[in-house]
N, C-alpha and C positions, 0 to 999 in steps of 0.2 A: 504493499500499500504506499502511495507516495505522500510524503509529510507534508501537510499544507503550508502555503506560505502566508505569514503575516503582512497584513496591510495597514497602512497608516491613513488616517483621514482627520483633517481639522475641523472639529465640531464648535469652535468659537474663536471670533477674532473681536479685538479691540481697535475701536476707533476714536481719535482725539486730536487735536489741533496740536496739543501739547507734547514736547518730547517726553519720553515715559520716564525718564529719570527728575522730571519737574515734581516739586513736593503737592502741587495742586492738581499732578494727574490724576490721582486716582478718585477724586472727585467729580472730575469735570469728563471723565472716560464714558462712552457708551460702548455696549457689546452686541455683537451679532452672533445668534445662538442658533445651531441646527435643531430645527423641529420635527426633525424626520421627513421621508420621501422627498427630499432635497428640497424642504421649506424651510426659510429662515425668519427669524425674528430680531427686530433693533429692540433692546431692552435698557432701561434704567429705572431704579428704584421700583423694581416689580412691576414696571409700567410696559407698555408696548407703544412703539411709533406706527402710526396706521400711514397709509397711501398718500392721505390727504396733508401730514405733517403734523397731526396731532397726536398727543399723548393719551392712553387710555388704560386704567387700571386692569390687571389680570394677565397673566401670561401662560396660564395653563391651558391646554387643549379643552378640556373638559367643561371650563369654566364658560366657554362661549360657543356660541352658534354657528353653523357655515358661513353666514353671511360676514360676521366678524372674523372669522379666522380668513377668509379670504381677502379681508381688507387690511390684515395685520401679519401675513405670510407672505414672503418673496422668493424669488429666485435669490442665488447668492449674488450674484450680480446686481440687482435691484436693491437688496438689503444694504449692502455695501455703499450703493451711491446715495441711499435716502441717509444712512448715518452721517456720511460724510458732509451731507448738505445741512444737516442737524447739528453736527457736533460745534460749530462754532458759537450756536446760539444756546446751549445748555447754561442754566442760570443757577447760582449759588450764592446766596446773600445779595442778591438784587445784582450782581456781578456776572457776566457772561464769560465764556471760555476765551473769546477774544480778548477781554479786557486783560484777563490771567496772562494770556499771550503777549501782548504788548509790554504788560509790565515786565515780563522775562526778557522781552528783547532788549527793554531801556537800562534793566539790572545788568545784562550782559556788556551793555555799550557804557558801563560806567556813569548813567545818567541818574539824576535823581528819581527816584520811585514816585510814580504819577499818584495823586490821590491818598497822601500818606494818612488819611483817616478811613481807609477801608480795609477789609481783612486781608486783601491780596498782598498789601504792602506791609504786612507784619511780619517782622524777623524775630526768632527766638533771642529774648532778653529785652524786647521792646521798651523803650524809657517811659512809655505813656502807663506801664503797668509797674506795681511797686517790686523793688529787687527781691523782697522776702517773699513774694508770690513765685517769682522765677526759681529762687533757691528751693522751692518744693515740688519743681518740674523737671522732668529729664525727657530728652529727644528719643524716640525709638526708631528702630529700622524701617516700620511701616508709616511712617511721616506722621504719629501720633505724636503728641507732647503728653506725658503720662504723668498724673499727680502721683508723687511718691509716698505721702503720709497714707495713714489708715483711712480707708473710706467710711462714709455714714450712709446706708443706705443705698451702697455701691457708687456713691458719686465723691468727689474729693470736696473738702470744705475749707472755705477761708475766711478770717474773720478780720474787717476792716473797719476802722471807725466805731469800734464796740459792738459791730452788727456783724452775723455770721451769714455769708452767702454760699451756696454751690459753685463749687471753682469755674466751672466752665459758665455760666452764665455771668459772672464777675467778668472774666477777661471779654466775653462777647460785648458786655456793656462799655468796658474800657476802649476797645478797639473799634466795634464795629458801630455801636450807636444803643439807645435804649430800646428794650424789647417791647414789641406793640403789646398793649393790654390784650390780655386772653390768648396769647401766644406763647408757645413752650419752644425750648431750645432743643432742637434734635441732633442727636451724634449720626450725622451722615456716614463716619467710617464705619458704623455699626451697620448701617442698612445695606453698603455696599460690599460688605465682606461675607460671602457665600458659605466660609467655613465657620463663621461663629454660631454659636450653640445658643447665642441669647441668655437672659437672665442677667445676674451682676456680673457683666462680664467687663474685661477691660476696657473695651471702647467706654464706657461710662466714665471713665477716669482721664478721658482725653480733653485737652483744654486748647488745642491748636485750633485758631478761630476757623480757619478754612476748612476745618471737618464739622463744623457746628453750621445749622440753619435754624432759623426762627420759623415755625410752621403752626398752624391751628392745632389746637388738641386732636381734632379729628384725624388730621392727617398723621399726626405722631402716633396715635393709636393704630390707624389702618397699617403703618409701617410696621409697628410691634407686631402685630397679627400676622404679616406677611414673612416675619421673620420664623415664627412658628411654622417649621416647614412640612406638619403632619398633614396629610391628604385625607385623614377621616376623622371623627370624633370619637371620644372615648368607647363609645358605644357600636363602632365599626360601620356607621353611616357617612357615605362618601361628601365630603366638602366640595360639591360641584353646583353649577349655576342655580339648578332647580332645588338645590337643600338648604343652600348657606343665606344667612342674613346677616346685616352689622346693624347692631344698635346705635344710637346718634352719637356716642363716643367713639364709634369704629371698632367696638368689641363683636368678634364673630361668633354667631351663635349656630346650632343645627335645629333646623326645621322639624325634622322626624323626631328628635327629643323632646322638642317644646309640644309638639303634637301629641306624643305619649304621654307627658307630664300632664298636659290639660285634660286627656281622658282619664287619667288616674283620678286628678281631683275630681271630676265629674261622677265616676263610678263611686267614689269614697262618701260624696254627698247623697 
């Protein structure tokens, strides 16, 4: 019997206008992922890029109908073209990938950084942040700036002016600006790390402003739900489009379990 020959086939491409050694690369990169049958999806934050250039939540095939899939699955050439067109316009903290690219070019040319008030211009040890804050932070190989002291509820805690702050919110307000009322500061590095198991992970200790993004509580909850990669509820019901619903806070729940619970309550009465 002839021994079979192993073959290699790429299943994912990364697309960005930034070089892969740029500190901002991980938060602006788009991925083009193989979805089988030679169909590809352009993905960021667990959302898919559509043929019309808009982003839509949901990347798993069983979550959507045929019409949605046809508008969000492409040949490889089409997917790469769409990703390249979208890459300059990816937005983090109100700034595009193009902004980050222009700042990198300016820095390489020894020109003053453009707009020192925004997150892309922040360097480790920035003078707008107290020195004792930086003494509690170390740079990690993955681009995160990690709080070194013991966390509280998973986050770094910093005291300033007699008041306590979560460390990531403190630095965000120092170098990006006030956090809008009702908004939460999400760790983008957590959302973009497919190997992270969630929970009180080290990403919560990151204080790199380019890894932080002010989002609504609903969006923050939705991203947290997506990081839970289970494909069924504890009772084995599938998390598909027909069975899944979200609360007003973005918490996922199983409709089959909800119906069973309601039937049990009616039976008890």
